[in-house]
py3Dmol code that shows the C-alpha trace and the ligand (Angstrom):
import py3Dmol

protein = """\
ATOM      1  CA  MET A   1      32.202  17.335   1.239  1.00  0.00           C
ATOM      2  CA  SER A   2      30.690  13.925   0.824  1.00  0.00           C
ATOM      3  CA  ASN A   3      31.483  11.009   3.022  1.00  0.00           C
ATOM      4  CA  LYS A   4      31.421   7.760   1.140  1.00  0.00           C
ATOM      5  CA  THR A   5      28.873   5.563   2.987  1.00  0.00           C
ATOM      6  CA  THR A   6      27.909   1.925   2.647  1.00  0.00           C
ATOM      7  CA  ALA A   7      24.695   0.576   4.043  1.00  0.00           C
ATOM      8  CA  ILE A   8      23.229  -2.918   4.286  1.00  0.00           C
ATOM      9  CA  ALA A   9      19.524  -3.593   4.457  1.00  0.00           C
ATOM     10  CA  HIS A  10      17.544  -6.836   4.462  1.00  0.00           C
ATOM     11  CA  SER A  11      14.534  -7.819   2.503  1.00  0.00           C
ATOM     12  CA  ASN A  12      11.226  -8.416   4.349  1.00  0.00           C
ATOM     13  CA  ILE A  13       8.179 -10.665   3.970  1.00  0.00           C
ATOM     14  CA  ALA A  14       4.810  -9.163   4.828  1.00  0.00           C
ATOM     15  CA  PHE A  15       2.223 -10.962   7.033  1.00  0.00           C
ATOM     16  CA  ILE A  16      -0.305  -8.164   6.456  1.00  0.00           C
ATOM     17  CA  LYS A  17       0.272  -6.976   2.868  1.00  0.00           C
ATOM     18  CA  TYR A  18       0.721  -3.447   1.495  1.00  0.00           C
ATOM     19  CA  TRP A  19      -1.240  -3.418  -1.781  1.00  0.00           C
ATOM     20  CA  GLY A  20      -2.510  -0.093  -2.967  1.00  0.00           C
ATOM     21  CA  ASN A  21      -1.800   3.516  -2.161  1.00  0.00           C
ATOM     22  CA  PHE A  22      -3.937   6.269  -0.675  1.00  0.00           C
ATOM     23  CA  ASP A  23      -1.428   8.783  -2.240  1.00  0.00           C
ATOM     24  CA  ALA A  24       0.613   7.133  -4.975  1.00  0.00           C
ATOM     25  CA  ARG A  25       3.085   9.995  -5.474  1.00  0.00           C
ATOM     26  CA  LEU A  26       4.085   9.987  -1.776  1.00  0.00           C
ATOM     27  CA  ARG A  27       3.614   6.212  -1.455  1.00  0.00           C
ATOM     28  CA  MET A  28       1.203   6.581   1.428  1.00  0.00           C
ATOM     29  CA  PRO A  29      -0.417   3.173   1.631  1.00  0.00           C
ATOM     30  CA  LEU A  30      -4.121   2.301   1.935  1.00  0.00           C
ATOM     31  CA  ASN A  31      -3.545   0.178   5.023  1.00  0.00           C
ATOM     32  CA  ASP A  32      -1.136  -0.638   7.881  1.00  0.00           C
ATOM     33  CA  SER A  33       1.161  -3.544   7.093  1.00  0.00           C
ATOM     34  CA  LEU A  34       3.204  -5.945   9.171  1.00  0.00           C
ATOM     35  CA  SER A  35       6.381  -7.873   8.274  1.00  0.00           C
ATOM     36  CA  MET A  36       9.507  -9.704   9.240  1.00  0.00           C
ATOM     37  CA  ASN A  37      13.012  -8.818   7.941  1.00  0.00           C
ATOM     38  CA  LEU A  38      14.807 -11.694   6.323  1.00  0.00           C
ATOM     39  CA  ASP A  39      18.351 -12.313   7.476  1.00  0.00           C
ATOM     40  CA  ALA A  40      19.229 -14.424   4.446  1.00  0.00           C
ATOM     41  CA  LEU A  41      18.415 -11.771   1.827  1.00  0.00           C
ATOM     42  CA  LYS A  42      20.269  -8.435   1.826  1.00  0.00           C
ATOM     43  CA  THR A  43      21.370  -5.580  -0.376  1.00  0.00           C
ATOM     44  CA  GLU A  44      24.591  -3.708   0.084  1.00  0.00           C
ATOM     45  CA  THR A  45      24.911  -0.192  -1.320  1.00  0.00           C
ATOM     46  CA  THR A  46      27.693   2.406  -1.415  1.00  0.00           C
ATOM     47  CA  VAL A  47      26.981   6.076  -2.181  1.00  0.00           C
ATOM     48  CA  GLU A  48      29.373   8.970  -2.686  1.00  0.00           C
ATOM     49  CA  PHE A  49      28.398  12.474  -3.786  1.00  0.00           C
ATOM     50  CA  ASP A  50      30.960  14.142  -5.940  1.00  0.00           C
ATOM     51  CA  GLU A  51      30.935  17.764  -7.214  1.00  0.00           C
ATOM     52  CA  ALA A  52      33.262  16.699 -10.008  1.00  0.00           C
ATOM     53  CA  ILE A  53      30.882  14.360 -11.869  1.00  0.00           C
ATOM     54  CA  LYS A  54      28.189  15.647 -14.214  1.00  0.00           C
ATOM     55  CA  GLU A  55      25.685  12.757 -13.968  1.00  0.00           C
ATOM     56  CA  ASP A  56      24.708  10.209 -11.341  1.00  0.00           C
ATOM     57  CA  VAL A  57      26.539   6.897 -12.009  1.00  0.00           C
ATOM     58  CA  ILE A  58      24.378   3.959 -10.851  1.00  0.00           C
ATOM     59  CA  ILE A  59      25.759   0.404 -10.980  1.00  0.00           C
ATOM     60  CA  VAL A  60      23.503  -2.507  -9.896  1.00  0.00           C
ATOM     61  CA  GLY A  61      24.868  -6.031  -9.717  1.00  0.00           C
ATOM     62  CA  GLY A  62      27.961  -4.979 -11.641  1.00  0.00           C
ATOM     63  CA  GLN A  63      26.011  -3.419 -14.547  1.00  0.00           C
ATOM     64  CA  PRO A  64      24.738   0.085 -15.265  1.00  0.00           C
ATOM     65  CA  ALA A  65      21.136   0.259 -14.033  1.00  0.00           C
ATOM     66  CA  ASP A  66      18.373  -0.097 -16.612  1.00  0.00           C
ATOM     67  CA  ASP A  67      16.397   3.060 -17.421  1.00  0.00           C
ATOM     68  CA  LYS A  68      13.447   2.326 -15.071  1.00  0.00           C
ATOM     69  CA  THR A  69      15.695   1.519 -12.092  1.00  0.00           C
ATOM     70  CA  ARG A  70      17.930   4.464 -12.865  1.00  0.00           C
ATOM     71  CA  ALA A  71      14.957   6.904 -12.864  1.00  0.00           C
ATOM     72  CA  ARG A  72      13.692   5.523  -9.560  1.00  0.00           C
ATOM     73  CA  VAL A  73      17.125   5.753  -7.894  1.00  0.00           C
ATOM     74  CA  ILE A  74      17.679   9.285  -9.197  1.00  0.00           C
ATOM     75  CA  ALA A  75      14.287  10.355  -7.836  1.00  0.00           C
ATOM     76  CA  GLN A  76      15.341   9.088  -4.431  1.00  0.00           C
ATOM     77  CA  LEU A  77      18.729  10.792  -4.614  1.00  0.00           C
ATOM     78  CA  ASP A  78      16.997  14.027  -5.637  1.00  0.00           C
ATOM     79  CA  LEU A  79      14.737  13.867  -2.605  1.00  0.00           C
ATOM     80  CA  ILE A  80      17.793  13.444  -0.342  1.00  0.00           C
ATOM     81  CA  ARG A  81      19.742  16.133  -2.154  1.00  0.00           C
ATOM     82  CA  LYS A  82      16.839  18.485  -1.579  1.00  0.00           C
ATOM     83  CA  GLN A  83      16.664  17.655   2.108  1.00  0.00           C
ATOM     84  CA  ALA A  84      20.410  18.064   2.538  1.00  0.00           C
ATOM     85  CA  ASN A  85      20.523  21.154   0.356  1.00  0.00           C
ATOM     86  CA  ILE A  86      23.248  19.805  -1.911  1.00  0.00           C
ATOM     87  CA  SER A  87      23.472  19.490  -5.691  1.00  0.00           C
ATOM     88  CA  ALA A  88      26.388  17.117  -6.290  1.00  0.00           C
ATOM     89  CA  LYS A  89      25.829  14.013  -8.398  1.00  0.00           C
ATOM     90  CA  ALA A  90      26.395  10.607  -6.934  1.00  0.00           C
ATOM     91  CA  ARG A  91      28.193   7.421  -7.534  1.00  0.00           C
ATOM     92  CA  VAL A  92      26.036   4.462  -6.451  1.00  0.00           C
ATOM     93  CA  ARG A  93      27.045   0.814  -6.480  1.00  0.00           C
ATOM     94  CA  SER A  94      24.712  -1.881  -5.188  1.00  0.00           C
ATOM     95  CA  HIS A  95      24.487  -5.588  -5.117  1.00  0.00           C
ATOM     96  CA  ASN A  96      22.279  -8.304  -3.592  1.00  0.00           C
ATOM     97  CA  ASN A  97      23.687 -11.309  -1.735  1.00  0.00           C
ATOM     98  CA  PHE A  98      20.703 -13.399  -2.754  1.00  0.00           C
ATOM     99  CA  PRO A  99      22.060 -16.870  -3.408  1.00  0.00           C
ATOM    100  CA  GLY A 100      22.025 -17.098  -7.157  1.00  0.00           C
ATOM    101  CA  ALA A 101      19.335 -15.587  -9.321  1.00  0.00           C
ATOM    102  CA  THR A 102      16.277 -16.252  -7.219  1.00  0.00           C
ATOM    103  CA  GLY A 103      13.571 -14.070  -8.666  1.00  0.00           C
ATOM    104  CA  LEU A 104      13.489 -12.422  -5.179  1.00  0.00           C
ATOM    105  CA  ALA A 105      15.056  -9.129  -6.388  1.00  0.00           C
ATOM    106  CA  SER A 106      13.665  -6.812  -3.810  1.00  0.00           C
ATOM    107  CA  SER A 107      12.941  -3.149  -3.875  1.00  0.00           C
ATOM    108  CA  ALA A 108      12.505  -3.203  -0.071  1.00  0.00           C
ATOM    109  CA  SER A 109      16.167  -4.029   0.689  1.00  0.00           C
ATOM    110  CA  ALA A 110      17.422  -1.952  -2.218  1.00  0.00           C
ATOM    111  CA  PHE A 111      15.692   1.277  -1.259  1.00  0.00           C
ATOM    112  CA  ALA A 112      16.297   0.849   2.448  1.00  0.00           C
ATOM    113  CA  ALA A 113      20.063   0.500   1.817  1.00  0.00           C
ATOM    114  CA  LEU A 114      20.116   3.312  -0.743  1.00  0.00           C
ATOM    115  CA  THR A 115      18.227   5.657   1.569  1.00  0.00           C
ATOM    116  CA  LEU A 116      20.461   5.031   4.560  1.00  0.00           C
ATOM    117  CA  ALA A 117      23.687   5.225   2.542  1.00  0.00           C
ATOM    118  CA  ALA A 118      22.692   8.359   0.606  1.00  0.00           C
ATOM    119  CA  ALA A 119      21.287  10.168   3.612  1.00  0.00           C
ATOM    120  CA  ARG A 120      24.486   9.657   5.589  1.00  0.00           C
ATOM    121  CA  ALA A 121      26.708  10.434   2.601  1.00  0.00           C
ATOM    122  CA  ALA A 122      24.756  13.699   2.158  1.00  0.00           C
ATOM    123  CA  GLY A 123      25.379  14.622   5.770  1.00  0.00           C
ATOM    124  CA  LEU A 124      21.767  14.226   6.854  1.00  0.00           C
ATOM    125  CA  GLU A 125      21.329  13.092  10.463  1.00  0.00           C
ATOM    126  CA  LEU A 126      17.970  11.344  10.650  1.00  0.00           C
ATOM    127  CA  ASN A 127      16.520   9.218  13.363  1.00  0.00           C
ATOM    128  CA  GLU A 128      15.035   5.798  12.542  1.00  0.00           C
ATOM    129  CA  ARG A 129      11.507   7.049  12.093  1.00  0.00           C
ATOM    130  CA  ALA A 130      12.536   9.799   9.638  1.00  0.00           C
ATOM    131  CA  LEU A 131      14.610   7.220   7.718  1.00  0.00           C
ATOM    132  CA  THR A 132      11.608   4.971   7.331  1.00  0.00           C
ATOM    133  CA  VAL A 133       9.591   7.853   5.949  1.00  0.00           C
ATOM    134  CA  LEU A 134      12.343   8.698   3.456  1.00  0.00           C
ATOM    135  CA  ALA A 135      12.800   5.092   2.426  1.00  0.00           C
ATOM    136  CA  ARG A 136       9.008   4.807   1.898  1.00  0.00           C
ATOM    137  CA  HIS A 137       9.195   7.393  -0.919  1.00  0.00           C
ATOM    138  CA  GLY A 138      11.486   5.100  -2.894  1.00  0.00           C
ATOM    139  CA  SER A 139       9.591   1.903  -2.321  1.00  0.00           C
ATOM    140  CA  GLY A 140       6.757   1.466   0.183  1.00  0.00           C
ATOM    141  CA  SER A 141       7.959  -1.850   1.647  1.00  0.00           C
ATOM    142  CA  ALA A 142      11.442  -0.335   2.083  1.00  0.00           C
ATOM    143  CA  ALA A 143      10.133   1.601   5.071  1.00  0.00           C
ATOM    144  CA  ARG A 144       9.712  -1.805   6.857  1.00  0.00           C
ATOM    145  CA  SER A 145      13.325  -2.814   6.131  1.00  0.00           C
ATOM    146  CA  ILE A 146      14.804   0.084   8.203  1.00  0.00           C
ATOM    147  CA  PRO A 147      13.867  -1.113  11.728  1.00  0.00           C
ATOM    148  CA  ALA A 148      15.087  -4.557  12.851  1.00  0.00           C
ATOM    149  CA  GLY A 149      13.107  -7.743  13.253  1.00  0.00           C
ATOM    150  CA  PHE A 150       9.294  -7.740  13.234  1.00  0.00           C
ATOM    151  CA  VAL A 151       7.991  -4.408  11.978  1.00  0.00           C
ATOM    152  CA  GLU A 152       4.749  -2.511  11.400  1.00  0.00           C
ATOM    153  CA  TRP A 153       4.222   0.341   8.945  1.00  0.00           C
ATOM    154  CA  LEU A 154       1.426   2.709   9.777  1.00  0.00           C
ATOM    155  CA  ALA A 155      -0.696   3.975   6.980  1.00  0.00           C
ATOM    156  CA  ALA A 156      -1.973   7.447   8.131  1.00  0.00           C
ATOM    157  CA  THR A 157      -5.007   7.764   5.946  1.00  0.00           C
ATOM    158  CA  ASN A 158      -6.941  10.612   7.552  1.00  0.00           C
ATOM    159  CA  VAL A 159      -7.620  13.632   5.387  1.00  0.00           C
ATOM    160  CA  THR A 160      -5.277  15.586   7.633  1.00  0.00           C
ATOM    161  CA  SER A 161      -2.492  13.020   7.678  1.00  0.00           C
ATOM    162  CA  THR A 162       0.960  14.159   6.651  1.00  0.00           C
ATOM    163  CA  SER A 163       3.689  12.080   4.978  1.00  0.00           C
ATOM    164  CA  GLU A 164       5.671  12.054   8.258  1.00  0.00           C
ATOM    165  CA  GLN A 165       2.842  10.153   9.927  1.00  0.00           C
ATOM    166  CA  SER A 166       3.239   7.143   7.660  1.00  0.00           C
ATOM    167  CA  TYR A 167       6.338   5.499   9.177  1.00  0.00           C
ATOM    168  CA  ALA A 168       7.542   2.075  10.244  1.00  0.00           C
ATOM    169  CA  ARG A 169       8.547   0.905  13.743  1.00  0.00           C
ATOM    170  CA  GLN A 170       9.722  -2.250  15.433  1.00  0.00           C
ATOM    171  CA  LEU A 171       7.245  -4.601  17.136  1.00  0.00           C
ATOM    172  CA  LEU A 172       9.764  -7.242  18.221  1.00  0.00           C
ATOM    173  CA  PRO A 173      13.546  -7.451  17.848  1.00  0.00           C
ATOM    174  CA  PRO A 174      14.793 -10.277  15.681  1.00  0.00           C
ATOM    175  CA  GLU A 175      16.191 -12.267  18.612  1.00  0.00           C
ATOM    176  CA  ALA A 176      12.832 -12.273  20.320  1.00  0.00           C
ATOM    177  CA  TRP A 177      11.385 -14.985  18.143  1.00  0.00           C
ATOM    178  CA  ASP A 178      13.146 -17.757  16.227  1.00  0.00           C
ATOM    179  CA  LEU A 179      10.625 -17.881  13.417  1.00  0.00           C
ATOM    180  CA  LYS A 180      11.835 -19.107  10.044  1.00  0.00           C
ATOM    181  CA  ASP A 181      10.760 -18.319   6.531  1.00  0.00           C
ATOM    182  CA  VAL A 182      11.475 -21.281   4.278  1.00  0.00           C
ATOM    183  CA  ILE A 183      11.342 -19.928   0.761  1.00  0.00           C
ATOM    184  CA  ALA A 184      10.596 -22.231  -2.202  1.00  0.00           C
ATOM    185  CA  ILE A 185      11.908 -20.700  -5.417  1.00  0.00           C
ATOM    186  CA  VAL A 186       9.668 -22.016  -8.158  1.00  0.00           C
ATOM    187  CA  SER A 187      10.645 -19.443 -10.755  1.00  0.00           C
ATOM    188  CA  ARG A 188      13.661 -17.217 -11.307  1.00  0.00           C
ATOM    189  CA  ASP A 189      12.063 -15.144 -14.052  1.00  0.00           C
ATOM    190  CA  PRO A 190      11.862 -11.367 -13.531  1.00  0.00           C
ATOM    191  CA  LYS A 191       8.302 -10.263 -12.793  1.00  0.00           C
ATOM    192  CA  GLN A 192       6.139  -9.326 -15.833  1.00  0.00           C
ATOM    193  CA  VAL A 193       4.243  -6.702 -13.791  1.00  0.00           C
ATOM    194  CA  GLY A 194       6.025  -4.832 -11.024  1.00  0.00           C
ATOM    195  CA  SER A 195       4.516  -4.068  -7.628  1.00  0.00           C
ATOM    196  CA  SER A 196       4.148  -0.339  -8.446  1.00  0.00           C
ATOM    197  CA  GLU A 197       1.888  -1.187 -11.377  1.00  0.00           C
ATOM    198  CA  GLY A 198      -0.071  -3.538  -9.136  1.00  0.00           C
ATOM    199  CA  HIS A 199      -0.621  -0.828  -6.583  1.00  0.00           C
ATOM    200  CA  ALA A 200      -1.762   1.535  -9.359  1.00  0.00           C
ATOM    201  CA  ALA A 201      -4.226  -1.008 -10.770  1.00  0.00           C
ATOM    202  CA  VAL A 202      -5.803  -2.228  -7.493  1.00  0.00           C
ATOM    203  CA  ASN A 203      -8.444   0.556  -7.466  1.00  0.00           C
ATOM    204  CA  THR A 204     -10.006  -1.240 -10.405  1.00  0.00           C
ATOM    205  CA  SER A 205     -10.665  -4.404  -8.432  1.00  0.00           C
ATOM    206  CA  PRO A 206     -14.288  -4.575  -7.241  1.00  0.00           C
ATOM    207  CA  PHE A 207     -13.068  -6.276  -4.017  1.00  0.00           C
ATOM    208  CA  LEU A 208     -10.748  -3.563  -2.720  1.00  0.00           C
ATOM    209  CA  GLY A 209     -13.369  -1.757  -0.592  1.00  0.00           C
ATOM    210  CA  GLU A 210     -14.394  -5.070   1.035  1.00  0.00           C
ATOM    211  CA  ARG A 211     -10.804  -5.837   1.925  1.00  0.00           C
ATOM    212  CA  ILE A 212      -9.989  -2.399   3.319  1.00  0.00           C
ATOM    213  CA  SER A 213     -13.139  -2.332   5.443  1.00  0.00           C
ATOM    214  CA  ARG A 214     -12.401  -5.741   7.005  1.00  0.00           C
ATOM    215  CA  LEU A 215      -8.684  -5.337   7.431  1.00  0.00           C
ATOM    216  CA  PRO A 216      -8.472  -3.472  10.787  1.00  0.00           C
ATOM    217  CA  ILE A 217      -9.935  -6.455  12.724  1.00  0.00           C
ATOM    218  CA  ARG A 218      -7.446  -8.859  11.089  1.00  0.00           C
ATOM    219  CA  TYR A 219      -4.591  -6.424  11.690  1.00  0.00           C
ATOM    220  CA  HIS A 220      -5.267  -6.077  15.354  1.00  0.00           C
ATOM    221  CA  ARG A 221      -5.671  -9.831  15.843  1.00  0.00           C
ATOM    222  CA  MET A 222      -2.407 -10.508  13.950  1.00  0.00           C
ATOM    223  CA  ARG A 223      -0.508  -7.821  15.819  1.00  0.00           C
ATOM    224  CA  ARG A 224      -1.557  -9.238  19.188  1.00  0.00           C
ATOM    225  CA  GLU A 225      -0.674 -12.775  18.223  1.00  0.00           C
ATOM    226  CA  LEU A 226       2.688 -11.591  16.849  1.00  0.00           C
ATOM    227  CA  LEU A 227       3.517  -9.936  20.113  1.00  0.00           C
ATOM    228  CA  ASN A 228       2.607 -13.225  21.829  1.00  0.00           C
ATOM    229  CA  LYS A 229       4.824 -15.079  19.302  1.00  0.00           C
ATOM    230  CA  ASN A 230       1.961 -17.332  18.586  1.00  0.00           C
ATOM    231  CA  LEU A 231       2.311 -18.602  14.988  1.00  0.00           C
ATOM    232  CA  ASN A 232      -0.711 -20.823  15.378  1.00  0.00           C
ATOM    233  CA  GLY A 233      -2.795 -17.676  16.226  1.00  0.00           C
ATOM    234  CA  MET A 234      -1.421 -15.848  13.107  1.00  0.00           C
ATOM    235  CA  GLY A 235      -1.445 -18.671  10.579  1.00  0.00           C
ATOM    236  CA  ALA A 236      -5.015 -18.473   9.164  1.00  0.00           C
ATOM    237  CA  ASP A 237      -4.720 -14.672   8.795  1.00  0.00           C
ATOM    238  CA  ILE A 238      -1.276 -14.878   7.165  1.00  0.00           C
ATOM    239  CA  GLU A 239      -2.622 -17.286   4.562  1.00  0.00           C
ATOM    240  CA  ALA A 240      -5.799 -15.235   4.021  1.00  0.00           C
ATOM    241  CA  GLU A 241      -3.593 -12.181   3.319  1.00  0.00           C
ATOM    242  CA  ALA A 242      -1.592 -13.990   0.702  1.00  0.00           C
ATOM    243  CA  ILE A 243      -4.705 -15.154  -1.099  1.00  0.00           C
ATOM    244  CA  GLU A 244      -6.342 -11.746  -0.879  1.00  0.00           C
ATOM    245  CA  LEU A 245      -3.318  -9.997  -2.333  1.00  0.00           C
ATOM    246  CA  HIS A 246      -3.428 -12.323  -5.347  1.00  0.00           C
ATOM    247  CA  MET A 247      -7.172 -12.180  -5.612  1.00  0.00           C
ATOM    248  CA  LEU A 248      -6.953  -8.386  -5.801  1.00  0.00           C
ATOM    249  CA  ALA A 249      -4.217  -8.634  -8.443  1.00  0.00           C
ATOM    250  CA  MET A 250      -6.210 -11.204 -10.478  1.00  0.00           C
ATOM    251  CA  THR A 251      -9.361  -9.085 -10.355  1.00  0.00           C
ATOM    252  CA  SER A 252      -7.623  -5.790 -11.320  1.00  0.00           C
ATOM    253  CA  ARG A 253      -8.130  -4.410 -14.841  1.00  0.00           C
ATOM    254  CA  PRO A 254      -6.124  -5.575 -16.714  1.00  0.00           C
ATOM    255  CA  PRO A 255      -5.704  -8.667 -14.469  1.00  0.00           C
ATOM    256  CA  ILE A 256      -2.300  -9.553 -13.045  1.00  0.00           C
ATOM    257  CA  PHE A 257      -1.424 -13.214 -12.569  1.00  0.00           C
ATOM    258  CA  TYR A 258       1.607 -14.025 -10.551  1.00  0.00           C
ATOM    259  CA  TRP A 259       1.085 -17.702  -9.813  1.00  0.00           C
ATOM    260  CA  ALA A 260       2.844 -20.578 -11.485  1.00  0.00           C
ATOM    261  CA  PRO A 261       1.576 -24.182 -11.493  1.00  0.00           C
ATOM    262  CA  ALA A 262       4.181 -25.001  -8.853  1.00  0.00           C
ATOM    263  CA  THR A 263       2.815 -22.223  -6.583  1.00  0.00           C
ATOM    264  CA  VAL A 264      -0.501 -24.067  -6.313  1.00  0.00           C
ATOM    265  CA  ARG A 265       1.217 -27.410  -5.723  1.00  0.00           C
ATOM    266  CA  VAL A 266       3.206 -25.996  -2.822  1.00  0.00           C
ATOM    267  CA  LEU A 267       0.178 -24.274  -1.281  1.00  0.00           C
ATOM    268  CA  ASP A 268      -1.711 -27.601  -1.464  1.00  0.00           C
ATOM    269  CA  ALA A 269       1.174 -29.461   0.152  1.00  0.00           C
ATOM    270  CA  VAL A 270       1.431 -26.990   3.083  1.00  0.00           C
ATOM    271  CA  ARG A 271      -2.301 -27.406   3.759  1.00  0.00           C
ATOM    272  CA  GLN A 272      -1.801 -31.231   3.625  1.00  0.00           C
ATOM    273  CA  TRP A 273       1.154 -31.112   5.972  1.00  0.00           C
ATOM    274  CA  ARG A 274      -0.900 -29.132   8.522  1.00  0.00           C
ATOM    275  CA  GLN A 275      -3.539 -31.868   8.387  1.00  0.00           C
ATOM    276  CA  GLU A 276      -0.759 -34.203   9.409  1.00  0.00           C
ATOM    277  CA  GLY A 277       0.121 -31.946  12.352  1.00  0.00           C
ATOM    278  CA  LEU A 278       3.022 -29.917  10.979  1.00  0.00           C
ATOM    279  CA  GLU A 279       2.429 -26.319  11.966  1.00  0.00           C
ATOM    280  CA  ALA A 280       3.444 -24.439   8.802  1.00  0.00           C
ATOM    281  CA  TYR A 281       1.703 -21.515   7.036  1.00  0.00           C
ATOM    282  CA  TYR A 282       2.305 -20.132   3.550  1.00  0.00           C
ATOM    283  CA  THR A 283       2.499 -16.589   2.245  1.00  0.00           C
ATOM    284  CA  LEU A 284       3.397 -15.016  -1.064  1.00  0.00           C
ATOM    285  CA  ASP A 285       4.888 -11.799  -2.376  1.00  0.00           C
ATOM    286  CA  ALA A 286       3.892 -10.307  -5.744  1.00  0.00           C
ATOM    287  CA  GLY A 287       5.387 -13.383  -7.486  1.00  0.00           C
ATOM    288  CA  PRO A 288       5.107 -17.144  -7.760  1.00  0.00           C
ATOM    289  CA  ASN A 289       7.620 -18.147  -5.034  1.00  0.00           C
ATOM    290  CA  VAL A 290       6.181 -19.534  -1.810  1.00  0.00           C
ATOM    291  CA  HIS A 291       7.264 -18.508   1.689  1.00  0.00           C
ATOM    292  CA  VAL A 292       6.533 -21.168   4.372  1.00  0.00           C
ATOM    293  CA  LEU A 293       6.591 -19.864   7.925  1.00  0.00           C
ATOM    294  CA  VAL A 294       7.500 -22.307  10.706  1.00  0.00           C
ATOM    295  CA  GLU A 295       9.057 -22.385  14.162  1.00  0.00           C
ATOM    296  CA  ALA A 296      12.821 -22.953  13.894  1.00  0.00           C
ATOM    297  CA  LYS A 297      12.656 -26.628  15.042  1.00  0.00           C
ATOM    298  CA  GLN A 298      10.541 -27.528  11.963  1.00  0.00           C
ATOM    299  CA  ALA A 299      12.502 -25.490   9.387  1.00  0.00           C
ATOM    300  CA  GLU A 300      14.781 -28.268   8.263  1.00  0.00           C
ATOM    301  CA  GLN A 301      12.024 -30.799   7.858  1.00  0.00           C
ATOM    302  CA  VAL A 302      10.004 -28.277   5.768  1.00  0.00           C
ATOM    303  CA  ALA A 303      13.038 -27.382   3.678  1.00  0.00           C
ATOM    304  CA  ASP A 304      13.701 -31.088   2.972  1.00  0.00           C
ATOM    305  CA  ARG A 305      10.117 -31.624   1.966  1.00  0.00           C
ATOM    306  CA  LEU A 306      10.104 -28.657  -0.358  1.00  0.00           C
ATOM    307  CA  LYS A 307      13.299 -29.876  -2.022  1.00  0.00           C
ATOM    308  CA  THR A 308      11.495 -33.020  -3.161  1.00  0.00           C
ATOM    309  CA  PHE A 309       9.260 -31.035  -5.520  1.00  0.00           C
ATOM    310  CA  ALA A 310      10.483 -31.312  -9.082  1.00  0.00           C
ATOM    311  CA  ASP A 311       9.592 -27.707  -9.816  1.00  0.00           C
ATOM    312  CA  VAL A 312      11.150 -26.200  -6.683  1.00  0.00           C
ATOM    313  CA  GLN A 313      14.549 -24.954  -7.950  1.00  0.00           C
ATOM    314  CA  GLN A 314      15.980 -23.772  -4.675  1.00  0.00           C
ATOM    315  CA  VAL A 315      15.046 -23.525  -1.014  1.00  0.00           C
ATOM    316  CA  ILE A 316      16.330 -20.705   1.209  1.00  0.00           C
ATOM    317  CA  VAL A 317      15.835 -20.800   4.998  1.00  0.00           C
ATOM    318  CA  SER A 318      15.812 -17.378   6.642  1.00  0.00           C
ATOM    319  CA  GLY A 319      15.379 -16.206  10.175  1.00  0.00           C
ATOM    320  CA  ALA A 320      14.320 -12.679  11.371  1.00  0.00           C
ATOM    321  CA  GLY A 321      16.834 -10.156  10.175  1.00  0.00           C
ATOM    322  CA  PRO A 322      18.387  -6.943  11.387  1.00  0.00           C
ATOM    323  CA  GLY A 323      17.448  -3.405  10.368  1.00  0.00           C
ATOM    324  CA  ALA A 324      19.480  -1.256   8.030  1.00  0.00           C
ATOM    325  CA  TYR A 325      22.957  -0.380   9.200  1.00  0.00           C
ATOM    326  CA  THR A 326      26.185   1.113   7.892  1.00  0.00           C
ATOM    327  CA  THR A 327      29.511  -0.589   7.452  1.00  0.00           C
ATOM    328  CA  ASP A 328      32.918   0.689   6.511  1.00  0.00           C
ATOM    329  CA  LYS A 329      33.491  -2.023   3.817  1.00  0.00           C
ATOM    330  CA  HIS A 330      32.772   0.004   0.734  1.00  0.00           C
ATOM    331  CA  LEU A 331      31.974  -1.370  -2.691  1.00  0.00           C
ATOM    332  CA  PHE A 332      34.329   1.053  -4.396  1.00  0.00           C
TER     333      PHE A 332
END
"""
ligand_1 = """\
18
DP6
C 3.202 -7.682 -2.430
O 6.999 -2.010 -1.816
O 7.479 -3.384 -3.845
O 5.398 -7.346 -1.470
O 6.097 0.896 -3.234
O 5.775 0.401 -5.599
O 7.988 -0.198 -4.532
P 6.443 -0.010 -4.354
O 5.893 -1.465 -4.014
P 6.509 -2.572 -3.084
O 5.209 -3.465 -2.811
C 5.272 -4.574 -2.003
C 4.112 -5.443 -2.252
C 4.053 -6.794 -1.606
C 3.460 -6.708 -0.200
C 4.302 -6.138 0.887
O 5.503 -6.258 0.913
O 3.632 -5.551 1.791
"""
view = py3Dmol.view(width=600, height=400)
view.addModel(protein, "pdb")
view.setStyle({"model": 0}, {"cartoon": {"style": "trace"}})
view.addModel(ligand_1, "xyz")
view.setStyle({"model": 1}, {"stick": {}})
view.zoomTo()
view.show()
């Protein structure tokens, strides 16, 4: 009964960060967040349900998935099986196109691609909004990798809010703004502490309440400047978000440190370049690699400068990427 389906989804970089959940089980976040899909970083996933197999078979990057990944993927498949009212086990094969091992392994692109492929393979017909809600259950930031381009994910934190109200939607299509994310890879090591653990720990930071109470003003300012495609108007808030995310992680119990010495060196350099008139702003994920946002005309110059750092191992330039989509080029 199952149609083999392959989906492609791109990773995203958040300008307003998702860090902490209001309902961890449903991955309903504490705050709205805002991001750009990255055309250079994508995951491709093929899913086929098959009555004839006894267990889900999950291959990631050519290898059977480790136990933690396997459990997370099966939980997402179970959710989709329940919605589609099927019980067949699945064959899943997935790989990232990320150039080399970059330390950018992303649950956002992975769960967005898995969700779209599995939902279609199971025969579910879902609109974009419903897909973002479903992807969110697998990984919060995956909700933002379903729509194309520049995307916001609404939190829905009222006592009466339902899961369906926390969804992602497009703010601008990718072709609306030629913004570039110039990514400096300073470490290829897998993370010591995953984002999910970071979300769970953030309630122990004494600064969380302060952040959440101030965030709506920043969010509205950023959203407006994004719609105006005004990087200059967004820059200070983008950088403040990156620092706040890491400040919350560092002040959680036990503390989580993601920075490497090279992270600090690159942040310093970006501030220095700005003094010299180069309009570039940094942001960070839950890791040591630095994302430098610039208008397209400055991307090459920034990439060249970043390549001169001894501890920058690789530089990737990415524009705004598409949303999740299906293809008939299957991985098996
Ligand atoms: C720092 O979406 O990876 O990148 O829901 O547990 O999978 P899970 O977390 P995840 O968290 C992303 C955290 C972040 C900020 C962001 O992308 O908004």
